[in-house]
C-alpha positions as CSV (number, residue, x, y, z in Angstrom):
1,M,124.0,-105.1,19.9
2,T,125.1,-103.8,16.4
3,I,124.5,-100.4,15.2
4,M,124.4,-100.4,11.3
5,G,125.4,-97.4,9.2
6,A,127.9,-97.1,6.3
7,V,129.8,-99.0,8.7
8,S,128.7,-101.4,11.7
9,H,129.5,-100.8,15.2
10,T,129.0,-103.7,17.6
11,V,128.7,-103.2,21.5
12,T,128.6,-106.0,24.1
13,L,125.3,-105.7,26.3
14,G,125.3,-106.9,29.8
15,T,122.1,-107.3,32.0
16,D,122.2,-103.8,33.7
17,T,120.1,-101.4,31.8
18,H,121.9,-98.2,32.9
19,G,125.3,-100.1,32.2
20,N,124.0,-100.9,28.4
21,I,123.1,-97.3,27.9
22,T,126.6,-96.0,29.2
23,R,128.2,-98.6,26.7
24,I,126.1,-97.3,23.6
25,N,127.0,-93.7,24.7
26,N,130.7,-94.5,25.1
27,M,130.9,-96.5,21.6
28,L,129.1,-93.5,20.0
29,E,131.4,-90.9,21.6
30,A,134.4,-93.0,20.5
31,I,133.3,-93.1,16.5
32,P,134.9,-89.6,15.8
33,D,138.4,-90.8,17.8
34,R,138.1,-94.0,15.7
35,L,137.4,-92.3,12.5
36,E,140.4,-90.0,13.1
37,Q,142.6,-93.1,13.6
38,Y,141.6,-94.7,10.5
39,R,142.1,-91.4,8.6
40,E,145.7,-91.3,10.0
41,Q,146.2,-95.2,9.1
42,L,144.8,-94.3,5.6
43,K,147.2,-91.4,5.1
44,T,150.1,-93.5,6.4
45,I,149.3,-96.2,4.1
46,H,149.3,-93.8,1.2
47,Q,152.6,-92.3,2.0
48,Q,154.1,-96.1,1.9
49,M,152.3,-96.7,-1.3
50,E,153.8,-93.6,-2.9
51,T,157.4,-94.7,-1.4
52,A,156.8,-98.3,-2.7
53,K,156.1,-96.9,-6.0
54,E,159.3,-94.9,-6.3
55,Q,161.2,-97.6,-5.0
56,V,160.1,-100.1,-7.9
57,D,161.5,-97.5,-10.4
58,I,165.0,-97.7,-8.8
59,P,167.1,-100.5,-10.5
60,F,168.5,-103.2,-8.4
61,E,172.0,-102.0,-7.4
62,K,173.6,-105.5,-7.3
63,E,171.9,-107.4,-9.9
64,Q,175.1,-108.2,-11.7
65,E,176.5,-109.8,-8.6
66,L,173.2,-111.6,-8.2
67,Q,173.3,-113.0,-11.8
68,E,177.1,-114.2,-11.1
69,K,176.3,-115.8,-8.1
70,T,173.2,-117.4,-9.1
71,K,175.2,-118.8,-12.1
72,R,177.9,-120.1,-9.9
73,L,175.1,-121.7,-7.5
74,A,173.7,-123.6,-10.4
75,E,177.3,-124.7,-11.3
76,L,177.9,-126.0,-7.6
77,N,174.6,-127.8,-7.6
78,V,175.6,-129.8,-10.9
79,L,178.6,-130.6,-9.4
80,L,177.1,-132.0,-6.0
81,N,174.3,-133.8,-8.1
82,M,176.8,-135.5,-10.0
83,D,178.7,-136.7,-6.9
84,K,175.2,-137.7,-5.4
85,R,174.5,-139.9,-8.8
86,D,178.0,-141.5,-8.4
87,N,177.4,-142.4,-4.7
88,E,174.0,-144.0,-5.6
89,M,175.6,-145.9,-8.5
90,M,178.1,-147.2,-6.1
91,D,175.5,-148.3,-3.6
92,E,173.6,-150.0,-6.1
93,Q,176.7,-152.0,-7.0
94,D,177.3,-152.8,-3.7
95,E,173.8,-154.1,-3.0
96,E,174.2,-156.3,-6.0
97,N,177.4,-157.7,-4.6
98,D,176.0,-158.4,-1.3
99,E,175.1,-161.9,-0.5
100,P,172.6,-162.4,2.4
101,K,174.4,-163.5,5.4
102,R,173.6,-167.1,6.5
103,A,173.6,-168.3,10.1
104,A,175.3,-171.5,10.6
105,V,172.7,-173.8,11.6
106,G,173.4,-177.0,13.8
107,C,177.2,-176.1,14.5
108,E,178.4,-176.0,17.8
109,R,181.7,-174.6,19.2
C-alpha cells in the first residue's frame, strides 16, 4: 500500500487485518523520525557543499611540480614509443628475411 502526500510512503501488507493496521500505524509514527533524519542529512550536505566551495578557491599547492612531472612523463613516453617503433621495424625486417622452413620429403636416415 502506498500513502500519497507531498511524498509517497509504502507499506507492505500481509493477510492479517490487525497486523496491517499495526504496520500502517508504525509507518505513520515513523514519519517524524524519518523527517528529522532527512533534515540532518540535508544539513550535512549543505556543510559539505560550503566546504567544497571554499576548497575550490584554494590554489593547488603542488601545481608546478605536477606540470614538471607531466612534462617529464610526456618526454619518457616519446622515448618509449621510439624504442617500440624501432622494434617493430626490426620485426618487419626479420619477417621479410624469413624463408618458410621446408620439410625434407622422401629423405630417410
